[in-house]
C-alpha positions in Angstrom: 5.2 42.7 -23.8 4.4 40.4 -20.9 1.3 41.2 -19.0 1.2 42.9 -15.6 0.1 40.7 -12.8 -2.8 43.0 -12.1 -4.5 46.2 -13.4 -3.3 49.2 -11.3 -6.7 50.8 -11.8 -9.2 48.0 -11.1 -6.9 45.5 -9.4 -8.2 42.8 -11.8 -5.8 40.0 -12.8 -4.0 40.6 -16.1 -3.0 37.5 -18.1 -3.2 38.6 -21.7 -0.2 39.4 -23.8 -0.2 42.6 -25.9 1.6 43.0 -29.3 3.7 46.1 -28.8 4.8 48.3 -31.7 8.5 48.8 -32.6 8.2 52.5 -32.1 7.0 54.7 -29.3 7.0 58.0 -27.4 9.4 59.1 -24.8 7.8 59.6 -21.4 11.0 60.7 -19.7 14.7 60.5 -20.3 18.2 61.3 -18.9 21.8 61.2 -19.7 23.9 59.4 -17.1 27.5 60.7 -16.8 28.8 58.5 -14.0 29.4 54.9 -14.8 28.4 51.8 -12.9 30.5 48.6 -12.7 29.4 46.0 -15.1 27.2 48.4 -17.2 27.9 50.4 -20.3 30.6 52.9 -20.2 29.3 56.4 -19.3 27.9 58.6 -20.7 24.7 56.8 -21.6 21.2 57.9 -22.4 18.3 56.1 -20.9 14.6 56.7 -21.8 11.2 55.4 -20.6 9.3 54.8 -23.8 5.6 54.0 -24.2 5.6 51.7 -27.2 2.7 52.0 -29.7 -0.2 49.8 -28.7 0.7 49.8 -25.0 -0.3 51.8 -22.0 2.9 51.6 -19.9 6.5 52.5 -20.5 9.6 50.4 -20.6 13.1 51.8 -19.9 16.3 51.1 -21.8 19.4 52.6 -23.4 19.2 55.1 -26.3 21.9 54.5 -28.9 23.2 56.8 -31.6 23.9 59.9 -29.6 27.4 61.4 -29.8 27.5 63.1 -26.3 29.5 66.0 -27.7 26.7 68.5 -26.8 24.5 67.3 -23.9 21.9 70.0 -24.4 21.5 68.9 -28.1 21.3 65.2 -27.1 18.7 66.0 -24.4 16.6 67.8 -27.1 16.8 64.7 -29.3 15.4 62.5 -26.4 13.0 65.0 -24.9 9.6 63.8 -23.7 7.2 63.5 -26.7 10.0 62.5 -29.2 9.7 59.2 -31.0 12.1 56.3 -30.8 12.4 53.0 -32.5 13.4 49.6 -31.0 16.8 48.2 -32.2 17.3 44.5 -31.5 20.8 43.1 -30.7 22.3 40.7 -33.2 22.6 38.0 -30.6 19.7 37.8 -28.1 19.9 36.2 -24.6 16.4 36.7 -23.4 17.3 39.8 -21.4 16.2 43.4 -21.4 19.6 44.2 -22.9 18.5 42.3 -26.1 17.2 45.7 -27.4 17.8 49.4 -27.1 16.2 52.5 -28.6 17.3 54.7 -31.4 16.0 58.2 -32.4 13.7 58.3 -35.4 14.4 61.9 -36.5 
């Protein structure tokens, strides 16, 4: 992950890159049922995930949910659950080059 510009605790400059794991823990998540123009068709799941080896979370879509039972889907993406990064086949150097999938 790219470094933050400064440490939020000490306000020191941050300029080192950290190798992030390909799995992580959900900090928070939601299912969005109303669509936005130019984005994925609703419903979509989004989670903030703290990847292994990092101390901050990154948000992205969670793939692999069927959205037939929202309560069951929310249990699958509840805080504390683990997700894995899934990279797009074609990458464009954007945050949409990856998404998350449930491990269990």
